[in-house]
RODO-2510 file (C-alpha; in nm, 4 decimals, decimal comma):
residues 80
     n   res          X          Y          Z
     1     x     3,5011     0,3967    -1,6531
     2     x     3,3610     0,0474    -1,6698
     3     x     3,0038    -0,0609    -1,6012
     4     x     3,1179    -0,2443    -1,2887
     5     x     3,2811     0,0705    -1,1566
     6     x     2,9699     0,2773    -1,2297
     7     x     2,7525     0,0171    -1,0592
     8     x     2,9748     0,0284    -0,7506
     9     x     2,9647     0,4095    -0,7442
    10     x     2,5850     0,4045    -0,7644
    11     x     2,5651     0,1442    -0,4876
    12     x     2,7799     0,3541    -0,2518
    13     x     2,5869     0,6655    -0,3479
    14     x     2,2634     0,4831    -0,2651
    15     x     2,3961     0,3710     0,0730
    16     x     2,5233     0,7179     0,1636
    17     x     2,2070     0,8956     0,0492
    18     x     1,9743     0,6578     0,2320
    19     x     2,1923     0,6995     0,5402
    20     x     2,1571     1,0780     0,5156
    21     x     1,7816     1,0478     0,4700
    22     x     1,7521     0,8187     0,7725
    23     x     1,9729     1,0532     0,9782
    24     x     1,7521     1,3481     0,8810
    25     x     1,4315     1,1599     0,9626
    26     x     1,5589     1,0277     1,2963
    27     x     1,7061     1,3627     1,3961
    28     x     1,3777     1,5314     1,3054
    29     x     1,1790     1,2686     1,4953
    30     x     1,3819     1,2672     1,8163
    31     x     1,5132     1,6263     1,8254
    32     x     1,2155     1,8084     1,6758
    33     x     1,1893     2,0731     1,9449
    34     x     1,5623     2,1470     1,9385
    35     x     1,5601     2,1900     1,5597
    36     x     1,2483     2,4062     1,5733
    37     x     1,3969     2,6330     1,8429
    38     x     1,7210     2,6649     1,6493
    39     x     1,5424     2,7605     1,3259
    40     x     1,2951     2,9741     1,5175
    41     x     1,5773     3,2129     1,6023
    42     x     1,6296     3,2833     1,2325
    43     x     1,2820     3,2384     1,0832
    44     x     0,9452     3,3234     1,2299
    45     x     0,7163     3,0372     1,1275
    46     x     0,4530     2,8230     1,2956
    47     x     0,5397     2,4657     1,3844
    48     x     0,2950     2,3307     1,1234
    49     x     0,4816     2,5114     0,8456
    50     x     0,8132     2,3905     0,9831
    51     x     0,6893     2,0301     0,9832
    52     x     0,5513     2,0626     0,6309
    53     x     0,8792     2,2000     0,4979
    54     x     1,0797     1,9160     0,6498
    55     x     0,8335     1,6479     0,5418
    56     x     0,8282     1,7825     0,1848
    57     x     1,2075     1,8091     0,1846
    58     x     1,2467     1,4481     0,2929
    59     x     0,9941     1,3332     0,0324
    60     x     1,1723     1,5310    -0,2414
    61     x     1,5106     1,3932    -0,1363
    62     x     1,3716     1,0380    -0,1388
    63     x     1,2305     1,0856    -0,4888
    64     x     1,5663     1,2195    -0,6086
    65     x     1,7418     0,9154    -0,4613
    66     x     1,5006     0,6802    -0,6361
    67     x     1,5162     0,8539    -0,9747
    68     x     1,8859     0,9381    -0,9975
    69     x     2,0520     0,6587    -0,7980
    70     x     1,8296     0,3553    -0,7404
    71     x     1,6768     0,3274    -1,0882
    72     x     2,0104     0,3594    -1,2719
    73     x     2,1640     0,1076    -1,0320
    74     x     1,8815    -0,1413    -1,0938
    75     x     1,9071    -0,0828    -1,4699
    76     x     2,2788    -0,1649    -1,4597
    77     x     2,2059    -0,4778    -1,2572
    78     x     1,9527    -0,5907    -1,5163
    79     x     2,1829    -0,5167    -1,8103
    80     x     2,4876    -0,6941    -1,6694
***
C-alpha cells in the first residue's frame, strides 16, 4: 500500500463519515419526534435524556472522525 493510496482511502473515509454525521444531525433535527416515538416504544426515557444521548453520540462520533481520519489525512498531506 502506497502513501497515495492511504491518503485516498482516508479522504473517502472522511467524506463518508462526515456524510453520515450530517445525515444523523439532519435526521435528528427534522424528524426528532418520529425518532423519539420509535425509540420510546423500546426504551422509557424522557425527551431530555434522549436529546442528551444523541447530542453526546454525535459529538463522540465527530471527535473520532477528527482523531482517526482527519488528522492522519492532514499528516499525510504535510509529509508528501
